[in-house]
N, C-alpha and C positions, 0 to 999 in steps of 0.2 A: 701083277705083282702078288706073290704069296704072302701069307701072314707073317712067317718068320723073317722074310726080307723087310717088311714094314717095321718090325720090332727092331731089327739090327740097325736100320737106317735112323730110327728115332734115337737109339742109344748112341750112335756115332754123332748125331747132331748135338746131343746133350754134352758129350765129352768135348767136342769142338767148341761149343759155346762157353764152357767153363775155361778152356785154355785161352780163347780169344779175349775174354774179359780179364784175363790176368789174375783171376781170383784163387787159383789153386795154391799159390803161395800166400796170398793175403789172408785167406781163410784161417791160417794158423795163428794170426795175431790175436791178442787179447781183445775181448769185447770192450774193455775200458778204454781202448784206444780207437774205437770205431764211433761212427755217428749213426743217427737214425736207428738207435736200438729199440725204439718203439715198435719196429717191425717184428720183433720177437714176441710181442704180447699176443695172446690168443684173441680171436674175434668171436669164435663160436662158444656158446655156453656148454655145448656138449663136449667139446675139446677141453674146456676149462675144468669140467667135472672129472675128466679122466687124466688129470695131471698137467694140462696146459699145452701138451704137444701130442698130436695124433695126426698121422698122414695116411692111415690105412683103413679108417672106418668108412665103409661104403654104405651110405644112407642118402635118402632124398633130402639132403640138408645143404643148402647153398653156402652156408657159412663155413662148412668143413673144407670146401674147395679153395678157400683163401690160404690154407696151409699147403695144399697139394692140388695143383690145377687138374691133374688127371682125374680127380674125384668129381669133376664137373659133369662127367658123362652119366653119373647116376642121378642128376638133378632133373626134375620134371620140367617140361616146356613152359616157358613164360612164368617163371617164379621170381618173386621179389622178397628180399629179406632185410631185416634191420637188427642191429646188435648194439648193446650199450653196456658199459662196464665201469664201475667205480674203481679208481686206481689209488694213487697216493692221496693223502689228505688234500682236498681242494682240487683234485685232478680227475677228469673223466675222459673216457675214450668211447668212440662209437663207430659204426660202419653201416653202409647201405650197399646192397648188391642186387643185380638183376641177371637172369640167365634165360637163354632161349635156344631151342634145338635148331640145328642146321642139317637138313637132310636126315638120313636114317642113322648116321653114326657120329655126328658131330654136335657139339654145344659151344656156344660163345657166351661170354658174360662180361659185365663191367662192374666195378665196385670202387668205393671210396671209403677211406677210414681216416680218423683224426684222433689226436690227443690234445686236449685243452688243459692248461695248467693254471687257469684262473688269472687273477691280476697280480702283477709283481711291481714293486716300486722301482723306479729308475733313479739311480743316484750317481752323482759325480764322484771322482776320486777323493774329493774332500769330504764326502759323506752327505752333501746337500741333496735333498730329494727334489728332483725336477719334474717328476710326473710318474705315470704308470704305463705299463705295456702288458700285453697278454700273449705269452709264449704259445706257439702252436706248431704241431707236427701234422703233416697231411700227406696222404698217399692216394693217388688216383691210378687205376689199373684196368687193363683189358685182358681177358682170358680166352683161350680156345683149347678144347679137348677133343680127342678123336678116338673112337674104338679101333684099335689096330687089328684086333681079332676078336673072337667071341669072349676071350678072357683077359686080354691085354688092352690097356688104355694109356694114352700119353697126353700130356697137356703142357701148356706154356702160359706164363703170365708176364706181361710187359708193364712196368711200373714207372710212374713219374712221382718223385718224392720231394717234398718241400718242407723246410723248417724256417720259422721266423721267431727270433728272440730279440725283441727290441730293434736296435739298429743293425743287427746281424741276420743275414739270411743265407741259406744254402739250398741247393737243389741237386738231384741226382737222377740217373736212369738205371734201372735194374731189371733183372729177369729171374723168374722162378721156372724150374723145369721139374716135371713130375712124371712118374711111371707107376702104374698099378696093375697087379695081377689079381683077378677075383674069380674064385671057383664057387659058384652059387650053390651047387649041390653039397659041397663040403662046408659051406659058409666060412671060407678061408680067404683072407685078403693079405697081399704083401705089396709094399710100396717103397719106392726110392724117391727122394726129393732133394734137389739142390736149390737153395733159396738165397735171394738177395745177391745175385751175381751182377756186378756192375761197378759204377764209380760216380764220383761227384762231377757235375757239370760246373757248378759254382760252389766254392768252399767258403767257410766262415771267415777265414783269414788267408794268409799266404800259403799255408800248408794244406794239401789235400789229404783228408782222412779216408780210411777204407770203410766199406759198408759191413754190417754184421752178417757176412756170408756164412752159410751153414750147409752141411751135408748130413742128411737124415735117412734112416731106414727103419721100417717097422712092419708089424703084422697084427692082424686081428683075427680071432678064431672063436667060434662058439664051442661049448663043451658038450658034444654029442646031442642028446635030446634034452639036456638040462637047459633051463631058460637063463643061461649065464654066458656072457661073452667077455673075453679078455683081450687086452691090447698091450703090446710091448713095443715101445718106440726107443730107438737109439738116436741121440742127437750129438752135435759137436764132434762128428766123427773124424775131424782133422785136428782136434785139440787134445793132446795127450801129455801135456806137461803141467806141473804144479802152477807155473806162472800164468796159465790160462784161466785160473779160477780165483775167486775172492778168498783170501785167508787172513788170519790175524797175525801173520808173521811166520808161522811154521809151514814147512813144506808138506804138501800132501803126499801120502804114500801111494804106491801103485794101485793097491786095492781100492782105495777111496777114489782115485782118479777114474778107474774103470767103472765103478758103480755110479759115479756122477753123470755118466752118459745115458742112464736108463730112466725112462718114464713108464710107469706101470698103471694100467687102468682096468677096472672090472665093472661090468654092468649086470643088473638083474632085470630081465625083460619081463615085466609083469604081464603084459600081453604084447601083441604086435604093434600096439599103439602107445604104450606107456613104458617108460624105463626109469630106473634110478641107477646112479653110478658113482664110483669114487675112484680116486687115483692118488698116486704118490710120485712126486718128482724128486729124485735123489739129490740132484744138484741144488735145487731150490731149498730143500730141507737142510742140507749142509750149510749153505751160505747164509740162510736166514738165522740158523742157530749160531753161526760164527759172528753174525752181526748183533747178537743179543736178543733175538726174538724166537724163542723155541716153541711158543704156543702154536700148535697146529702147523708147524713149519713143514712144508712139502706136501701136506695133505690137501685134498680137495674133494668135493662131492656135489651132487646135483641131480636133477631129474628133468623129464620132459614129456610132452604129449605130441604124438605124430598122427594127426588126423589126415583125412584125404586131401583137404585143401589148406588147412591151417596147421602150423607147427609152432610149438612154444617150448622154451627151455629156460631153466634158471640154475645157477651154480654158485658155489662159494669156494674161495681160495684165498691165499695170502701171498702177495707179491712184494710187499714193502713193509718195513717195520712200523710205519706210521698208521697202519690200519688194514682191515680185511678188504677183500674184493668181492663184489657181487656182480655177476654177469647175467644178462638177459638176452635172449634171442627170440625173434618172431619172424615167421615166413608165411607167405600166402601164394598159392598157385591159382592163377586166373585163366588158364587155358580152357577153352570150351571142351566139354566132354564129347568124345566121338560116339 
């Protein structure tokens, strides 16, 4: 089987998976009507620094593969990674991941992520407090990626998602599909990703809600011999109406809707081991400002160290009006040197 045939078959599988899951129409619905929206939070501090959405950055960083499974092919054999991020006031989120090579062209991995919301008082309709409970969101997933050719890679993630809010629970099954093209000589990467395709197995009530499915596209490119690398990511590619976004009552114009699909990131590569980066998320900037929090709305920045075995990153962003977000990522490769 030649390389182009492999790529065509992977693309056909991706399209069929989207159609079978029935998500092509559901993706157009508003996020406010979906469940498990914690899946849209970034796990990687590197991604957080670059605006919170990045599916095209090819690095030996296991946390990046949680947004695009095709990027798992760039992760070293036997790598373990941990992430932690402060979210809303009293809320934290974290993740753990492991990856291992399969043969000469494949990688498999597993990861788990959670969002904890602290303790919440449980009350009756009358207002009587009867106890406390700890809301929790959880996702456990398996991944596989494969080099389809010297420049093309494809990947898939299978997810089990669970939420527990006092007496109410819900669970779902979902899939992420990713495709990446990487030209090492030109240091150019292009990716497509379809995320959170699936549905609820058990709903909170009698009505089943849809998952926050998303179609994304992006590229990353270095600027010639300059130690600068830029990333442009387009998200929400099936949401093009004003009703798909948070507003204060007024309708968004076409230009604002178009710009809200973009996430921009730029990095300064101090050396091949150290980087600093910043990003701007147009949608987050607009919605945070509309919600009354204009300070650093949409902006993010951070940096990291990529040593041979150990990698560490830290980033700052703002995802909620109640406070800023700090994200931390650490990874270790314990494969024996050849």
